[in-house]
N, C-alpha and C positions, 0 to 999 in steps of 0.2 A: 116823788115825782120819777115816773120811768119815761125814760127818756127814746127816740126811736131807735137809737143804736143798740137798745139794753141796758144804758147805765142808769144808775139809780141816784136822783139827788131828794136828801132827805133832811128834814130838819126835827128836834126834839125839843120838848119842853117840859120842865119838870116842875111838878107842882109841890107847894110849899111844905103839903103834907099828903099821905096817901088819903084817897078819897072815891066814896063809891056814889057821891051824890051828883045825880044826871046835871043838875044847873053848874058845878063846878068843872064836869068835864066837856061839857057843851059852849063853855065860856074859853077852857083852854083849847078847844077845837078852832074855835073860830078866830082868836088870836091867832093861830096858826096860819090859818087861810089868809089872814089880811097882811101875815109876815111875808106870803109866797106872791100875792096879787099882783106886787110889781115886777116880779120874774116872770109871772106869766104875760102880766102888758108886756114887757120886753120880746119874749116868743113870738105873741102872737102879732107885734107891730112890724118884727123881724121879717118872720115866715109865713104869713098872713094871719086871717083872722080864723078863730078856732083853732088852730094847731096846738095850742095848748089849752089845758081847762079840767074841771072835775070828772073822772074816769066814768063816771055813771052819765054822763052827757055823751058817750062815745059806743059807738056797737062794737062788739068784740071781733075783731079781723078772723078771717077763716080762711 
């Protein structure tokens, strides 16, 4: 997650073994998003609705 000041917060999760299977990668991605959801909810509660969310939901600043 990139914050307004330019700082980056990130999480990593290793799969038990290497995988090229779409389902394995999709499941791991969804678990990471679920883990970040409480943080995003707290940011939105504190600073206003939609201050944090998926990057695809926001237009690029110009």
